[in-house]
N, C-alpha and C positions, 0 to 999 in steps of 0.2 A: 504494500500500500504506500503510495507516495505521500510524503509528508506535506500537507497543505500549510501555507503560510497563514497562521491562525488569526482570528479576529480577537482583538483585545479591547479597543475602545472606539466609540463612534466619534470620529473627528472630521471636522470640515472647516475650511477657511475660504470664504467666497465661493469659488467654483470647485474646490478640490475636496475629495473625501478619500480617506485612506484607512488602512487597518494595521495595527501594531502586533508584532508576534506575541504569543501567549506563553506564560511561564507556568501554566497549570501542571498538575501531576497526572500520571496515568491513573486508571481505576485502581484505587487502593483497597485491598482486601483486608478490612479491619472490622471493628465493632459496628461501624456505620454501614457496612456493606451487607445487603440482604442476601444471604446464601440461598434463599429460596429461588433467586434468579438463575441459579445453576441447575436446578432440578430439571431432569429430562434432557440435559445438554451434554455435549461431549467436551470435556475439559482437557486440553493438552497440558501436560506437566513437564516443564522444561527446566531441568536443574543443571547448573554448571557454575564455574567460577565467575564468568562474565566480567573478567578483570583484564581488559575492558570488554564490553559488548562490542562486537565488530560486524562488518557487513555480511559475513558468513552467517552469523547468528540471525541477523535480520532477514536474510533470504529464507532461512528455514521457517522462521516465525510467519513471515508474510505469505509464503507458499502454503503452509499448513492451513492458514485462514482462507486464503483465496480458493484453494482446491476443496474447501469444506471438509477437510479431514477432521477438523474440530470447530466448535462454536466459540470457544474462549481458549486463551492460553495463559497459564500462570507461569510467569518467568520467575524462577526461584534461585537467586544467587546463593551459592553454598555459604553457610553461616561462618562467623568468625571463630568458631570453636576450635578449628584446626590451626593453632598458632604456628606450627611448623611450616604451614603453607605460605606464610608471609604475604597474605592477600591484603589489598586495600580494605579499609573499613567497609562493612556492609552498607552503611548509609551512602558512601561515595558511589559504590557500584549501583545501588538502587537509583541514585540521582541520575546517573548516566542513562539507565534504562528509561526512567521517567521522562528524560529530556527528549527522547525519540518518540515515545508512544503517548505523549501527553494528551493527544486528542483521539486516541483509539480506545473506546470503551470495551473492546473485545480482548484487550491485553491487560492482565492483572499483575500487580506486584503486591507483596505483603511484607510486613515487619515481623510477622509471627515466626518464631523459631520452630524447629521440627515438632516438638511435643505439643505446642499450642496449635500448630497447623493440623496435626492429627486429631486432636481433641475437637476442634471446630468442625472438621469434616466428618467426624463420627455422627454428627446430627443429620447428615444428608448422604451418607456413604452408599445407601442402597438406591439413591435417586439420581446420581450423577455418574456418568461413564468417564473414568479417568483414562487417558491415553498417554503413555509415556513417550516423550520425544528424546531420542538418544542418538549418539553418533555411532557410526559403524565401528569405530575404534573400541567403544565399550563392549560391543558384541565380540569382536575378535580377540580382545585382550582379557575380557572378564567373563562374559556369559557363556561363550563357547570357545574359550581360549585353549591354548596348548596345556596349561596347568589344570588338569582335571579336578584336583582337589579344590583349588581356588574357584573354579567355575561352579562346582557344586555348592560351595558356600554362598557365592553370589546369587545363584539361582534361588536359593531358599529365602533370601531376605530382600533382594533387589525389587523395589516397588511392589512389595507384597502387602503393605499396610499392617504389618505385625506390630503388636504393642512394643513401644520403645523402651529399652533398658535405660535407666537413669543416665548412664555414661554417654548416651547418644542423644540426649534431649536437645543439645545445642550445636551439634557438629554435622559435618557433611554426611556421615553414615546415617545419622538420624534423618536427614533430608531425603536420602535415597530409600529409606524404609517407610517414611511417614504415610504415604498414600499408596493405595493398591491400584496398579495399572491393569486394566483388562486387556490391553493390546498396546502395540507400539507403532510409532512413526520413526523411520530410520533415516538419518542424514548421512548420505554416502560421502565419505571423505576421500577424494581422489578416485582412481580407477579401480574401484572395489566391486567384486561380483559376489553377491550373496544369494544367488538363485538356488544354490545347493541347500539352503535352509527350507526351501519349499513353503515360503510364506509364513513360517512360524519360528519363534525363539522358544524352544522347549515346548511349554504348554500354552503359550500365548501367541496370538496371531499378529502379523505385521500388516497394518492397515494401509501403509503407503511408504514409498521411498522418495526422498528429496535429494537431488544432486546438489551438494553443498559447495560453496566456494572454498578453495584451498587456502584458508586463512586460519591462524590460530592466535589466541590471546598472547601466548608466549612469543610468537613471531612479532607481534605488534609491540610488546613491551621491550623486546630486545632492540628493535629498530629505534624506539624512542631513546632508550638508554645509550645507544651507540651514536646518537645524533644523526640518524638517517631519516629520510622521508618516511612518514607513517600515515599521512592524511588519507592516502588512497584506500586504506583499510577500514576507515571509520566514518560514521556519519558526522556532519559538521558540528552538531550539538555536542557530541562526545569529544571531538577534537578540542572544542572550546573549554570544556570542563578540565581536560588534561592540561591545557596550556595555562589556564587560570590557577589551578591548584598545584601546578608543578609536579604532576604525577609521573611515576616511572622514570625519574631522573631528568625530566624536561626542565630546562633552565628557564624559570619563569621570571618575568619582569613586571608582574602584576602590580598595578598602582591602585590600591584600594581608595586612596584619597580622591583620585581623579574619577574613579567609578562612582563614588558617592556624590561628587559634584554633578556629574552628568545625570544621575538618577534624581537628584534634587531639582535640577533644571527641568527634567522630564515631568516630574510630579507637579510642579507649578504650571507647566504648559497644559497638562491634562486637567488640572483643577479649573483653570480658566475656561478651557474649551468645553468641558463637561457642564459647566454652569449655564451654558447657553444652548445645550443640545435640545432641550425641550421647548425652547422659545421659538415661536414661528417666525417672528420678525424682530431679531435682536436690535437694541437701540444703538445709536452711534457711540454712546459712552461705553457700552458693553464690548463693542468691537475695538474701541480704543484701548481698553485694558489688555486685550490679547495682542494688539499691535505693539504696545509698550513692552510686553514680555518678550516678543520676538525680536524687537530692536535691542533690548538689553542682552538677550542671548547671543545675538549676532556678534557683538564685540568679543565676548568670551570664546565663542566657538572659533572665531578667526585666530585668536591667540593659541587655542589648542592645536589647530591644524598646522599653524606655523611652527609650533614646537615639536609635534609628534607625527605630523602627517595624519592619515586616518587612524584614530585610536581603535585598534583591533582587539580580538579576544585575548591575546596574550597580555595586553596592557590593561584592559578594563573589563574583561569577561564578556560573555554573551549578552548579559543585560546592559552593560555599559555601552557596548558598540551598537546595540539596538536602540538605546536611548539617543545616542549620537545621531543615528540615522533618522529617527523621527524628528529631532530638532532641526536637522538640515532640511527635511521635507517641508518644514514650516517657514523656511526662509524665502518665501515666495516674492518678497519685495526686494530681494537681492539675487537676481537671476545669475549674475556673473559668479557670485560666491557659490550658488548651488551647482553651477557647471564645473567650477574648480573642484568642488567636493566630489562630484561624480567621477572625475578623473582619479582622484585619490582613492575613492571607494573601489574603482576598477582595479587598481594596483593591489589593494587589500584583499579583494576577492581572489585574485590570481595567487596571492601568497597564503591563501586559506585562512585569512585573518578576519574575513567578513563573509556573509552569506550571499549566494547568487540571488536569493529572493529580495534582499534589501537593495541590491543593485538594480533589479528589475523595477522595483517601486520608484526608485529615484530617477531612472531613465524615463519612466512615464511622467513623473512629476515635472521634470525639466522640459520634456516635450510639450506638455500641456501649457506650461508657462511661456514657451516659445510659440504657442498657438499652432503646434504641429500635432498630428495624430499620435496617439500612444501605441506602444508595441504589445504590452502584456495585459491590458485591460484592468489595471489596478485602480485607476482613478475614475470615480463616479461623480456626477454632478446632479444638482437639483434643478429641475425645469418644470415650471408651473406646479410647484409643490410636490413633484414626484421625482424619484431617482431614476437616472438613466446613465449608462456607461458613456464616458467621454469617448469621442471618436477614435477608432482603431485603424491603423494603416493596412492591416491584412486580416480582416475579420474572418475570412474563410479558413485560415490556418492559426487562429488565435490559440486554440487549445494546444496545438503543437508547440508554439512559441512558449506557452506557459510551462508545459512539461519539461522543456529544455532547461529551464531555470529552477525546476523543483516546485513549481506552483501547481495547485490542483486545477481541475477543469473550471471553466467560467461558470458552468451551471452549478457545480458544487460550491463555488465561491459565493454565488448569489444566495444559495441556501444557507450558507454560514451567516451571511449578512441578515437574512430574514430571521434565523433562529436567535442570533445574538441580540437583536434589537426589536424582537417581537413585531416584525413587519409581515405584511402579506403581499400577495401579487398586486393588490390594489395600490400599494405604495410605489410601484414601479411602472414605468412607461413600457 
């Protein structure tokens, strides 16, 4: 599933309307989640280190959902109980997962440790079909591996839902034992042929095979630690967290003071604009307040780009660089500055320091301010009290252009707008 550039706040200035990326979480499996929603459903149970989650993992998750092998997927990073594994904290790995699947209600994450997970699922164990998602390496090395004694031990406990011994309440083994899998989906790593299994792993069926990308978390970590390029293996959101947090030996130059300043500027921008969202005809004074904020921001933003260029994720994190993007979007009275920033943003995108989506939005904004058609359909205007997409240069291939920069289809985007702001088709031309 392609990550749509999400709706955050309804913002408009004169003729422009845009949407800011969302920092919501994925569906959280906790006390507030109604487990009744899982009854009668197929739940993929995907346990691993996810340290970090990479594009190979994402391919498996998205294929399993797309092919309808499962209705939901619970991504379960192995707990911190195995100190010898030297993993990143569970909260960091969950943050990386949530950054990717923040808008996908079919993907679940949880803070429950194995014992609590097992206890909670005991309430619905007979009403949900759990399907384990495993790599072919687990099969070849553990479940039907050359060490027959080891394989027999694994077969007895692996995803059997057996009552957990206290020593495994908080560790990886507990996670592997906690839920009972009725069947498996197998991610094939490399040129692996498992046809000899005849569609079964011992007494449990294989429901499907997914050809996985040949990427491993270890390979990613080594690339970062050795200061080699690693971005091609990871979603942009995960790259941003690694760079901001200085994970896996990445040399971070994160500037929390500058990030806070940008977020403060962003919050004031939002507060002013949100105050007039519900006003049909804002007064001149109300527009003046917004104009004064934009003018004040302009001076400081110019100082920032003169000192740093475009402040990317390594410097100010994903939230900081997104705040910078929105503030530049609102510099409509200084087109030359917007154009200069577009060039800086282009360089940042190439360096994996900013997202292609933010670049697409600013391209459209600059084009609109130059009275030229937009490319990606991100800018909408009000006409006779109704919303309409500002003119597009290649309307027949609009969705293709959007997909190229990681945006969702224009029809999905319109649905996002309607859902976020309680609009109906009557509000659009």
